[in-house]
C-alpha positions as CSV (number, residue, x, y, z in Angstrom):
1,M,104.4,-66.2,-30.7
2,L,107.7,-66.6,-30.2
3,D,110.6,-64.2,-30.7
4,F,112.9,-66.0,-33.4
5,G,115.3,-62.5,-33.1
6,K,116.3,-63.8,-29.6
7,I,116.6,-67.1,-29.9
8,G,118.9,-66.8,-32.9
9,K,120.9,-64.1,-30.7
10,K,121.4,-67.5,-27.9
11,I,122.3,-69.9,-30.8
12,Y,124.4,-68.1,-33.8
13,N,127.7,-65.2,-32.6
14,L,126.8,-62.3,-33.7
15,D,130.2,-61.2,-33.5
16,N,131.4,-63.7,-36.3
17,P,130.7,-62.2,-40.0
18,R,129.5,-66.2,-40.8
19,E,127.2,-66.5,-37.3
20,F,125.6,-63.2,-38.5
21,R,124.8,-64.3,-41.7
22,R,123.5,-68.1,-40.6
23,Y,121.6,-65.6,-37.7
24,I,119.9,-63.1,-40.7
25,V,119.4,-66.6,-42.6
26,F,117.5,-68.3,-39.6
27,R,115.4,-65.4,-39.0
28,G,114.2,-66.0,-43.0
29,R,113.0,-69.2,-42.7
30,C,111.5,-68.9,-40.1
31,M,109.6,-66.2,-41.6
32,L,108.6,-68.2,-44.8
33,H,107.8,-70.5,-42.3
34,P,105.4,-69.7,-40.1
35,L,102.8,-72.3,-39.7
36,R,105.1,-75.0,-39.1
37,M,107.9,-73.2,-36.8
38,K,103.8,-71.7,-34.9
39,R,103.3,-75.7,-34.7
40,L,106.6,-76.1,-33.6
41,E,106.8,-73.8,-30.9
42,K,103.4,-75.3,-29.7
43,F,105.0,-78.8,-29.0
44,F,107.8,-77.1,-27.5
45,V,105.2,-74.7,-24.6
46,S,102.9,-77.6,-24.0
47,S,104.7,-79.1,-21.2
48,E,106.8,-77.0,-18.9
49,L,109.6,-79.9,-19.5
50,L,109.7,-79.2,-23.0
51,A,110.0,-76.0,-22.3
52,K,112.2,-76.2,-20.1
53,I,114.4,-78.3,-23.0
54,A,113.8,-75.9,-25.6
55,D,115.5,-73.1,-23.1
56,I,118.6,-74.8,-22.2
57,Y,119.1,-76.3,-26.2
58,P,117.6,-73.8,-28.2
59,F,118.5,-75.3,-31.5
60,V,115.0,-77.5,-31.9
61,Y,114.3,-74.3,-33.7
62,E,117.7,-73.7,-36.0
63,Q,117.6,-77.6,-37.0
64,P,114.7,-78.0,-38.9
65,T,115.7,-74.6,-41.0
66,R,118.8,-75.7,-41.8
67,A,119.6,-78.9,-44.3
68,F,120.8,-81.4,-41.7
69,F,119.9,-84.7,-40.5
70,Y,119.8,-86.6,-43.9
71,N,119.9,-86.1,-47.6
72,K,117.1,-84.1,-49.3
73,S,115.3,-83.9,-45.4
74,T,112.3,-81.0,-46.2
75,F,111.9,-78.7,-43.8
76,E,108.6,-80.9,-42.4
77,E,110.3,-83.9,-42.1
78,R,113.2,-82.2,-39.9
79,A,110.7,-80.9,-37.8
80,D,109.0,-83.6,-37.5
81,L,111.9,-85.9,-36.2
82,V,112.9,-83.5,-33.7
83,E,109.4,-83.1,-32.5
84,K,109.3,-87.2,-32.4
85,H,112.4,-88.3,-30.5
86,M,111.7,-85.5,-28.0
87,M,108.7,-87.4,-27.4
88,F,110.4,-90.5,-27.2
89,L,112.8,-88.9,-24.8
90,I,110.0,-87.6,-22.5
91,D,107.6,-91.0,-22.0
92,N,110.9,-92.6,-21.8
93,L,113.2,-91.2,-20.0
94,K,113.9,-89.7,-15.8
95,E,113.5,-85.5,-16.1
96,N,116.3,-84.7,-14.9
97,E,118.4,-87.1,-17.3
98,I,116.8,-85.5,-20.5
99,I,118.2,-82.0,-18.9
100,D,121.6,-83.4,-18.0
101,L,121.8,-84.7,-21.2
102,Y,120.6,-81.4,-23.2
103,S,123.3,-79.2,-21.2
104,K,125.9,-81.5,-21.4
105,K,126.3,-83.2,-19.1
106,E,127.5,-87.2,-20.1
107,K,126.0,-90.5,-18.7
108,I,128.8,-93.3,-18.7
109,L,127.4,-96.7,-20.3
110,W,130.3,-98.3,-19.4
111,E,134.5,-97.9,-18.0
112,S,137.4,-99.5,-17.6
113,S,140.8,-99.3,-16.2
114,D,142.1,-102.1,-16.9
115,D,145.5,-102.7,-19.4
116,G,146.7,-99.0,-19.2
117,E,144.2,-95.5,-19.8
118,T,140.6,-95.4,-18.4
119,L,138.9,-96.0,-21.4
120,H,134.6,-95.4,-21.7
121,L,131.7,-95.0,-23.1
122,E,129.0,-92.9,-22.9
123,L,125.6,-91.2,-24.1
124,M,126.2,-87.6,-24.5
125,Y,125.1,-84.5,-26.3
126,H,127.0,-80.7,-28.0
127,P,125.3,-78.9,-29.9
128,G,128.2,-78.7,-32.5
129,Q,127.1,-82.4,-33.3
130,R,123.6,-81.2,-33.8
131,K,123.8,-81.5,-38.2
132,E,123.6,-85.3,-37.8
133,G,121.8,-85.7,-35.3
134,L,120.2,-85.0,-31.5
135,L,122.3,-88.2,-29.5
136,S,125.8,-89.3,-29.1
137,I,127.5,-92.2,-28.2
138,R,131.4,-91.8,-27.3
139,L,134.4,-93.7,-27.1
140,V,136.7,-92.0,-25.1
141,A,139.9,-92.0,-23.8
142,A,141.0,-90.5,-20.5
143,D,144.3,-88.7,-22.1
144,S,143.8,-89.3,-26.3
145,G,140.1,-87.9,-25.8
146,I,136.9,-89.0,-28.1
147,L,138.2,-92.0,-30.6
148,Y,134.5,-93.0,-32.0
149,Q,131.4,-91.4,-32.0
150,I,128.0,-92.3,-33.4
151,M,125.4,-89.3,-33.5
152,F,121.9,-90.4,-33.7
153,W,118.1,-89.3,-33.3
154,I,115.0,-91.4,-32.4
155,A,111.9,-91.5,-34.4
156,P,109.5,-94.1,-36.4
157,D,110.5,-95.4,-39.5
158,K,107.4,-96.4,-42.1
159,S,105.9,-99.1,-40.4
160,G,105.5,-97.2,-37.1
161,E,107.9,-98.6,-35.1
162,W,109.9,-96.9,-33.0
163,S,114.1,-96.9,-34.6
164,L,117.1,-95.4,-34.3
165,W,118.6,-93.7,-36.9
166,I,122.6,-93.0,-37.0
167,G,123.2,-89.8,-38.9
168,A,127.2,-90.3,-38.9
169,M,129.8,-92.1,-37.7
170,Q,133.1,-90.3,-37.0
171,G,136.6,-91.4,-35.9
172,P,139.8,-90.0,-34.1
173,N,141.3,-86.5,-35.1
174,M,144.2,-86.6,-32.7
175,E,148.1,-86.5,-34.3
176,N,148.6,-89.8,-33.4
177,A,145.3,-91.2,-34.2
178,R,146.8,-94.0,-35.7
179,E,149.1,-95.1,-32.9
180,V,146.2,-94.8,-30.1
181,I,143.8,-96.8,-32.6
182,K,146.3,-99.5,-33.0
183,Q,147.0,-99.9,-29.1
184,L,143.5,-100.3,-28.3
185,T,142.0,-102.3,-31.0
186,K,144.9,-105.2,-29.3
187,R,143.5,-103.7,-25.4
188,C,140.0,-105.0,-26.9
189,H,141.5,-108.2,-28.6
190,A,141.3,-107.2,-32.6
191,Y,137.7,-105.9,-32.0
192,R,138.1,-102.6,-34.1
193,T,137.1,-99.6,-32.4
194,K,134.3,-98.4,-34.9
195,N,132.8,-101.9,-34.0
196,L,132.9,-101.6,-30.5
197,I,130.8,-98.4,-31.0
198,L,128.5,-99.8,-33.3
199,H,128.3,-102.8,-31.0
200,A,127.0,-100.1,-28.3
201,T,124.9,-98.5,-30.6
202,Q,123.2,-101.8,-30.8
203,E,122.7,-101.8,-27.8
204,V,122.0,-99.0,-26.5
205,A,118.8,-99.6,-29.2
206,K,117.6,-102.6,-27.7
207,A,117.9,-101.1,-23.9
208,L,116.0,-98.6,-25.3
209,G,113.3,-100.9,-26.6
210,L,113.9,-99.5,-30.0
211,K,112.9,-102.4,-32.8
212,H,114.7,-100.9,-36.2
213,I,118.6,-99.3,-36.5
214,Y,119.2,-96.8,-39.6
215,A,121.8,-95.9,-40.8
216,V,122.4,-92.7,-43.8
217,T,124.5,-94.1,-46.6
218,N,127.1,-92.4,-48.1
219,Y,124.2,-91.1,-50.7
220,G,122.5,-90.1,-47.6
221,Y,125.1,-88.0,-46.0
222,Y,123.0,-84.8,-45.3
223,A,126.7,-82.8,-46.8
224,M,129.9,-83.8,-49.0
225,N,131.9,-83.1,-46.4
226,H,133.5,-87.0,-46.1
227,I,134.6,-86.5,-49.5
228,R,137.7,-85.4,-50.3
229,T,138.7,-82.7,-53.2
230,D,139.8,-85.4,-55.9
231,R,136.0,-86.7,-55.2
232,K,137.3,-89.8,-53.5
233,L,136.0,-90.8,-49.9
234,K,137.3,-90.9,-47.0
235,N,135.2,-92.9,-45.0
236,S,133.0,-95.1,-47.2
237,F,129.5,-95.4,-44.5
238,S,128.3,-98.1,-46.7
239,D,130.8,-100.5,-47.0
240,F,131.0,-100.1,-43.5
241,W,127.3,-101.0,-43.4
242,A,127.2,-103.8,-45.6
243,E,130.3,-105.1,-43.8
244,S,128.3,-105.3,-40.5
245,G,125.1,-107.2,-42.0
246,G,123.7,-103.9,-43.6
247,I,120.7,-104.6,-45.6
248,P,120.1,-101.3,-48.3
249,C,116.5,-99.9,-48.1
250,K,114.4,-98.7,-51.0
251,D,115.4,-95.4,-49.9
252,K,118.9,-95.9,-50.6
253,R,119.5,-92.5,-48.6
254,F,119.4,-95.7,-45.7
255,Y,121.3,-99.5,-44.6
256,E,119.2,-101.5,-42.3
257,L,121.4,-103.0,-39.3
258,P,121.1,-105.5,-37.6
259,L,120.3,-105.1,-34.1
260,T,122.6,-107.7,-32.6
261,E,126.0,-108.4,-33.6
262,Y,127.2,-111.6,-35.7
263,R,128.9,-113.5,-33.8
264,K,130.9,-115.9,-34.6
265,T,131.0,-120.0,-33.0
266,M,134.2,-120.9,-31.3
267,E,133.7,-123.4,-34.8
268,E,134.1,-120.9,-36.7
269,V,136.9,-119.7,-35.1
270,P,140.8,-121.4,-36.2
271,T,141.7,-122.3,-33.1
272,R,145.1,-120.5,-32.7
273,K,142.6,-117.2,-32.1
274,R,140.2,-119.1,-29.7
275,A,141.9,-117.4,-26.6
276,N,141.4,-114.4,-28.1
277,Y,137.5,-114.5,-29.3
278,R,136.9,-116.3,-25.7
279,K,137.9,-112.9,-24.4
280,R,137.1,-110.7,-26.6
281,Y,133.3,-112.1,-26.2
282,A,134.2,-111.8,-22.8
283,L,134.8,-108.6,-22.8
284,L,131.7,-107.3,-25.1
285,D,129.2,-109.4,-22.6
286,E,131.1,-106.8,-20.0
287,I,129.9,-103.7,-22.0
288,D,126.2,-105.2,-22.8
289,N,125.9,-106.0,-19.4
290,A,127.3,-102.0,-18.7
291,I,124.9,-100.6,-20.9
292,R,121.4,-102.4,-19.8
293,D,122.2,-101.3,-16.9
294,N,123.2,-97.9,-17.1
295,I,120.2,-97.6,-19.8
296,G,118.1,-98.6,-16.7
297,F,119.0,-96.1,-14.5
298,L,118.5,-93.0,-16.9
299,C,114.9,-95.0,-17.5
300,K,111.6,-94.0,-16.0
């Protein structure tokens, strides 16, 4: 049996009172779910690669014990989610690429230095994002920092088809965020940055051969930190998913999103805007091709 006390010490800073409390809670929850934790341990020691992942990313043992991923998720659901996600990666990605991702080494999906500041999309992961997922797609500007990111995991849906599940989308958090986003939107030919990060996520899902995309709703979000103290939403996930062609699922915690973003035909676009739309579509085609090629490099 694994020493969860030792694992907890790798996860938490015991000099911090809040972290020490989480360490105690983690150990307690492991003791309350001995059979499921034993199965989780058995899974992660079943191969050299899985053992290596758990060693560099011990949070695979913590995530099932906390109320992460989506609202009212159960211990069993979270443990199964972690296992299924890792199984998909092992079956589809090269070993060294998986190790890199969980060693905080980003994989560039697209990059451009045209029209100013270098901009890129990347696939990466950081333990600080573990509340909402097991991988991230980020839009990053060289000087400004992270502009948008989507956290997600990969697991089968109820029909057994492999799907990408979006746990959260986060926007910029810098002082001049409004101006940075304004300039980037102009650079992307009036294409909103949050649409761009979702578009990239759709393309990643297709490049990985996934069949569906699901996203947590306002109700489905695991926590309430997207709600202000006056109970008004900071950001409405549900509204954006609906704007993006999403359809509410029977499970009100999720929307199903289209795998491909809808594009207006030139006939649908006012004449004065057509030149801008052509430039935007050319940019998106460039991004799509780069994502397809770069995901291909990661795959077996």
